[in-house]
N, C-alpha and C positions, 0 to 999 in steps of 0.2 A: 651221465647220469642215469641212477637204477630205478628201475618204475615200480611202483606198487606191487605187481605180480613176482620180479625179481626178488625183493624182498622176501614177500611171503616164503617165496619156495627156499630161500636161502634159510632161514626161519624153521622152517619143516624139517628141511634136511638138520641141522642146528639140533633139533629137539628130536632125530628118532622118529617124525609122523610120515606116516606113508599116505602121498597124494594121489588119487585117484584122478582127478582129472577136475577141470574147472565148471565152477559151480551152475554158472549160466548153461552148461550143457544136461544138468539134471536135474534143476530145479526150474518148475515154470514161474513162480515167483521168487527169486533169494532174495530179495527184500533185503534186509539191515544188512546181510553174508554178501551182498554182491561184488563181484570183482576177487572173492576168493574161493576155495575149493572143496571138493568131496574131498575128507581124508577117512582114514581105518580107524574105525575105536576100538578100543583096546578090548573090545569083545565079539570083534570081529566083525560088526554090522560098518555100516556108514554115515556119516553125520554133514554139515555144512560147518567150515572154519575159515573167521578170516578175523584175528586178532587185530585190525586195526579199524574195525567196523562195530566188533561186540568185544564188550567188557570182560563177560567170564574166560572167551577165548585169552585174551591178553593174559586174563589172573593165571589160567591151567599155563601158556606158556612161558611165564614168569617164573613160575613153582617147577616147572619141569626142569627149566634153566636152574633153578637157584637164583634167581638174579636179586641185587640189591638195590631197594630204589629210594631215591632220599628226594624230598620236597622243599620247595626251596618257596619263598616269597612270588617269580616270577619264574618259575622254570622248573624242570622235573629232570635226575639225572638216575639211568638205568646203566648200569657198568659204567662204560666209558663215552656213554651217548649224554649231551646236555640236550633238551628240549625247551624255548623258551613254551609256558602255557598263556605269555599275550601273545595278541598279533597272533596267532595260531587258530585263527578263529577267537580268541580267550574263553577257550574249550581246553580246560586243563586234563579233561578224561581221553579227550583226542591226542591228546599233546603227548598223554601217559602210553598209549596204546601205543603210539608211532614209537618213540623212546624205545620200550619193550620188544617191539618187532623190530626196529634197528638195532640195535643192540645182541640178540640172536642173531637177524643176517651176520653180523660180525664174527660172530662163532660161529656160523655156517661156512662163511667163507674160508676161514680157517683150518675147517674140517676135513 
């Protein structure tokens, strides 16, 4: 079974994102990006990154990888990954973020 950290590492690899380290080692209050990473930005700076918990990070990841996202009544499909939006804390946003990260991780595995 793949952990969330492993999914994020593979997703970052797929998108060509340079991971600096675990966010908890760099931020005193990582809050909504807890469990994520510090990454290098395009301008040479650093920022927190966790597309499993942050809508903006997930959307940027999907755009970078040119993912198609399809929504159904009770599910979301990203690439070959389908996630139910019910029984997933009934949170379609969390299900969508997780589907994006899982699809990116599959791309990262193949790279």
